[in-house]
C-alpha atoms as one frame of an Amber mdcrd trajectory, in Angstrom:
protein
   0.000   0.000   0.000   2.877   2.326   0.779   4.303   1.724  -2.708   1.034
   2.886  -4.363   1.018   6.097  -2.322   4.599   6.803  -3.243   3.889   6.320
  -6.992   0.830   8.645  -6.881   2.893  11.303  -5.139   5.603  11.141  -7.805
   3.052  11.320 -10.620   1.413  14.373  -9.109   4.755  16.129  -8.721   5.620
  15.479 -12.391   2.284  16.801 -13.608   2.559  20.170 -11.805   5.325  21.664
 -14.058   3.409  20.608 -17.157   0.307  22.457 -16.006   2.367  25.458 -14.903
   4.133  25.533 -18.295   0.813  25.639 -20.102  -0.366  28.536 -17.959   2.859
  30.524 -18.624   2.618  29.986 -22.370  -0.950  31.257 -22.403   0.109  34.312
 -20.372   2.962  35.096 -22.773   0.561  34.896 -25.701  -1.811  37.359 -24.094
   0.996  39.778 -23.180   2.478  39.652 -26.702  -0.844  40.479 -28.247  -1.280
  43.391 -25.855   2.173  44.727 -26.679   1.527  44.546 -30.404  -1.479  46.779
 -29.910   0.639  49.458 -28.082   4.083  50.094 -29.765   6.972  50.666 -27.360
   8.154  54.289 -27.095  11.782  54.706 -28.143  14.003  56.390 -25.533  15.753
  59.484 -26.964  17.634  62.514 -25.696  16.253  65.913 -26.695  17.520  69.491
 -26.605  16.323  72.948 -27.658  16.989  75.169 -30.639  18.012  78.578 -29.300
  19.377  81.942 -30.379  22.987  82.758 -29.578  26.426  83.548 -31.012  28.468
  81.136 -33.089  32.066  81.241 -34.220  33.279  79.453 -37.325  36.538  77.753
 -36.379  39.292  76.397 -38.628  41.163  73.549 -36.858  44.938  73.226 -37.162
  47.909  71.749 -35.330  51.486  72.873 -34.831  54.386  73.071 -32.421  54.878
  75.981 -30.036  58.126  77.815 -30.748  60.053  80.647 -29.150  60.081  83.813
 -31.211  63.569  84.611 -29.866  66.218  81.928 -29.445  69.927  82.813 -29.463
  73.123  80.801 -29.591  75.733  82.265 -27.251  79.209  81.846 -28.801  82.741
  82.778 -27.826  84.063  85.756 -29.806  87.661  84.976 -28.854  89.617  81.852
 -28.075  90.496  81.067 -24.496  89.977  78.878 -21.465  86.750  79.099 -19.451
  87.631  80.375 -15.988  84.120  80.768 -14.576  80.542  79.752 -15.441  78.000
  82.076 -13.805  74.673  80.539 -14.913  73.095  77.126 -15.255  70.268  75.670
 -17.346  66.916  77.068 -16.220  68.347  80.373 -14.973  66.630  83.556 -16.108
  68.997  86.106 -17.643  68.758  89.645 -19.005  70.292  91.149 -22.102  73.958
  91.982 -21.438  74.239  89.823 -18.318  77.621  88.067 -17.952  77.183  84.314
 -18.363  80.838  83.179 -18.296  84.373  84.558 -18.059  87.339  83.443 -20.137
  91.040  83.754 -19.354  91.871  87.390 -20.245  95.487  87.705 -19.083  96.962
  87.795 -22.590  94.362  90.268 -23.806  94.886  92.489 -20.757  98.605  92.665
 -21.524  97.913  93.484 -25.148  95.566  96.280 -24.103  98.198  97.684 -21.720
 100.759  97.603 -24.502  98.430  99.407 -26.896  97.679 102.045 -24.291 101.395
 102.665 -23.638 102.025 103.040 -27.365  99.149 105.503 -27.642 100.391 107.597
 -24.714 103.904 107.715 -26.203 102.579 108.980 -29.545 100.324 111.541 -27.885
 103.269 113.025 -25.973 105.322 113.149 -29.161 102.398 114.767 -30.947 102.176
 117.514 -28.304 105.892 118.319 -28.679 105.656 118.391 -32.459 102.569 120.612
 -32.256 104.648 123.378 -30.630 107.438 122.886 -33.163 104.921 122.909 -36.006
 103.485 126.225 -34.813 107.007 127.683 -34.871 107.640 126.263 -38.345 110.315
 123.867 -37.139 108.488 120.705 -38.353 107.347 120.153 -41.913 103.613 119.865
 -42.528 104.070 116.367 -43.921 105.875 115.062 -40.815 103.227 116.664 -38.624
 100.398 115.004 -40.572 102.149 111.617 -40.459 102.415 111.855 -36.705  98.757
 112.801 -36.447  97.821 109.688 -38.452 100.009 107.540 -36.177  98.133 108.837
 -33.120  94.803 108.002 -34.736  96.014 104.488 -35.632  97.337 103.902 -32.117
  94.054 105.097 -30.653  92.128 102.657 -32.881  94.502  99.833 -31.892  93.929
 100.573 -28.231  90.127 100.596 -28.693  90.362  97.279 -30.543  92.448  95.780
 -27.731  89.850  96.918 -25.182  87.081  95.418 -27.325  88.901  92.096 -27.508
  89.406  92.213 -23.756  85.687  92.814 -23.193  84.917  89.613 -25.134  86.488
  87.628 -22.300  83.152  88.235 -20.558  80.527  86.196 -22.436  77.219  88.073
 -22.248  73.594  87.205 -22.973  72.478  88.575 -26.369  68.778  88.467 -25.387
  66.665  88.173 -22.251  65.239  84.758 -21.505  66.025  81.420 -19.928  69.236
  79.438 -20.323  67.823  76.421 -22.138  71.148  74.693 -22.835  74.661  74.734
 -21.356  77.162  73.085 -23.687  80.508  73.615 -21.903  82.218  73.127 -18.545
  84.633  75.255 -16.590  88.167  74.629 -17.780  87.196  73.918 -21.392  89.290
  75.712 -23.984  87.225  77.376 -26.671  87.900  78.509 -30.187  86.373  81.707
 -31.512  82.835  80.966 -32.669  82.351  77.936 -30.417  78.963  77.698 -28.683
  78.578  77.912 -24.902  74.841  78.366 -24.219  71.405  78.658 -25.794  69.128
  81.380 -24.418  65.404  81.115 -25.174  62.801  83.792 -24.580  59.852  81.764
 -23.268  57.636  84.831 -22.867  57.244  85.429 -26.592  55.853  82.235 -28.110
  54.492  81.606 -31.595  52.996  78.803 -33.652  53.581  78.538 -37.390  50.961
  76.754 -39.478  50.450  76.347 -43.215  46.970  76.596 -44.717  45.856  75.636
 -48.244  45.636  78.549 -50.642  41.915  77.841 -51.163  41.345  78.653 -47.451
  43.607  81.707 -47.381  40.760  84.205 -47.807  39.362  83.263 -44.402  42.307
  84.662 -42.476  43.651  88.120 -41.651  45.918  89.635 -38.984  44.425  90.068
 -35.488  41.870  87.256 -35.844  41.365  85.351 -32.584  42.846  81.885 -32.036
  42.204  79.361 -29.253  45.231  77.232 -28.362  45.288  73.959 -26.423  48.385
  71.912 -25.591  48.204  68.137 -25.215  50.648  68.424 -22.315  48.164  70.616
 -20.389  44.730  68.970 -20.756  41.762  71.123 -19.855  43.663  74.384 -20.328
  42.943  76.861 -23.128  45.162  79.788 -24.125  44.417  82.803 -26.254  46.259
  83.865 -29.350  45.906  85.887 -32.514  47.079  85.794 -36.078  50.202  87.951
 -36.171  51.046  87.690 -39.857  49.729  86.093 -43.039  52.456  85.330 -45.557
  52.126  87.404 -48.738  53.315  84.466 -50.864  52.121  80.921 -51.511  54.591
  78.059 -51.604  54.307  76.724 -55.146  55.534  73.279 -54.097  52.892  72.721
 -51.395  50.167  75.188 -52.389  50.076  76.559 -48.848  50.759  79.873 -47.124
  52.320  80.366 -43.695  50.428  81.940 -40.806  52.297  83.238 -37.758  50.208
  83.000 -34.575  51.277  84.742 -31.382  50.497  83.008 -28.078  49.118  84.802
 -25.026  50.609  83.052 -21.986  51.180  85.639 -19.220  51.886  82.941 -16.588
  54.607  81.370 -18.784  52.959  77.950 -18.535  53.606  76.763 -22.078  57.013
  75.569 -23.237  58.662  75.722 -26.646  58.346  72.384 -28.416  54.902  71.494
 -27.032  52.382  70.097 -29.535  49.363  72.396 -29.835  45.860  72.171 -31.277
  44.490  75.447 -32.626  41.071  76.810 -33.460  41.239  79.840 -35.767  38.053
  81.927 -35.531  37.429  83.268 -39.037  33.738  84.273 -38.824  31.204  85.197
 -36.111  27.404  85.553 -36.135  26.137  87.198 -32.959  22.380  86.412 -32.787
  21.435  83.378 -34.812  19.492  80.146 -34.383  21.643  77.294 -33.083  21.212
  73.556 -32.585  23.678  70.962 -31.260  25.778  69.359 -34.004  24.562  65.910
 -33.015  20.963  66.882 -33.808  21.628  66.865 -37.561  20.742  63.839 -39.643
  22.634  64.234 -42.939  21.928  61.644 -45.608  21.740  61.623 -49.419  22.609
  65.302 -49.610  19.707  66.283 -47.347  20.055  67.839 -43.892  17.249  67.006
 -41.494  16.375  67.223 -37.812  13.791  65.305 -35.821  11.371  67.734 -34.171
   9.532  66.578 -31.037   5.751  67.123 -30.920   4.357  65.856 -27.618   5.412
  62.180 -27.622   6.071  61.746 -31.365   8.665  63.032 -33.829   8.545  64.638
 -37.256  11.434  64.875 -39.695  12.112  68.395 -40.981  14.547  69.572 -43.648
  16.706  72.541 -42.625  19.460  74.671 -44.149  22.644  75.342 -42.217  25.220
  78.115 -41.934  28.319  78.367 -39.754  29.552  75.325 -37.861  31.575  75.224
 -34.664  32.803  72.293 -32.616  29.506  71.987 -30.696  26.891  74.021 -32.581
  25.451  74.506 -36.062  23.673  77.593 -37.318  20.182  76.984 -38.799  19.232
  79.564 -41.413  15.777  78.157 -42.291  13.368  75.363 -41.367  13.313  75.735
 -37.598  12.104  78.105 -34.884  13.589  79.224 -31.585  12.553  76.978 -28.682
  11.587  73.884 -30.680  12.685  70.576 -29.196  14.919  68.256 -31.198  16.210
  64.733 -30.854  19.975  64.849 -30.265  20.610  61.193 -29.381  18.800  58.027
 -30.419  17.826  59.039 -33.977  18.463  55.531 -35.294  15.230  53.850 -36.208
  13.088  56.994 -36.056  10.285  57.383 -38.600   7.504  59.897 -39.078   5.212
  59.693 -36.083   7.432  57.378 -34.019   6.468  57.429 -30.354   9.322  58.469
 -28.076  10.187  58.654 -24.395  12.100  61.934 -24.245  14.827  62.808 -21.774
  15.897  66.461 -21.868  19.666  66.971 -21.970  19.482  70.617 -20.845  17.138
  73.390 -19.867  16.037  75.765 -22.574  18.625  78.582 -22.721  17.371  81.977
 -21.633  16.753  84.415 -24.476
């Protein structure tokens, strides 16, 4: 009897999932039919068309360079007795950077001075004799020329002596030191490099077809990869009057505004050259545009559905596009989730921002 009860219990347990499975299948069928009657709203992100300023920006890249960079060389030969600056030191024009052995030059200057004094004394004596007619005019003139030559020789000796002090040709920072104390130099050999890090420029080359967009004093935004999140101002300093026939480009010189001396020569920079500005115009986010088959369209939100609308565009910046026709201020647009949209598609809109104040 116990075996029969056990069998019936097992049979009942096996039948329960079958019945439950049938109930679930019927429920799924009912739910699917209900869903088919009410299409699912597509989730999208929306934003507003609004009036504001827009700047047309030409992107470019280049390396930051110092406008002034000078090689400091020895004007005379000699041994380095003293180095007065090191790399990274700030120097001013005319500041002494190093001293060379000047003993030989000092002796030469003393010799030239003694020779000059001797001739001057002789000239004074001959002047009195010349006034009395005791010296011929020719001898007097020859002596006068000798004094002038000795004076020039003395000045030259002093000049050579002054070159024993190696001075900075420009103000800036010592960016390189190429010698050590005790080195013997030849005339023309390099000791330092001085770089003016306060006057920075970027040189770029633009195609000749784009050249008409640019003129001196136009604003430029500068960003360096080495300083993420920082933006620096600049302006077009010069536009080259010639086009390189080999490349078809013209050079633009862009000055960099960096009062805190944060940037460094050699840094890679990304530039945005502002070549046009419209102050009060209708703007939409760039991502709102749906451009296909030569047609530019936006999806306009009307309650919980969307309508495609063809628009014409004007200036374009990194984030915004100017709309010249086809749209009104304050209309809501789909900016994310356009894939799969059709006329009248139901949407579940999430606003990405508040409508900008007029």
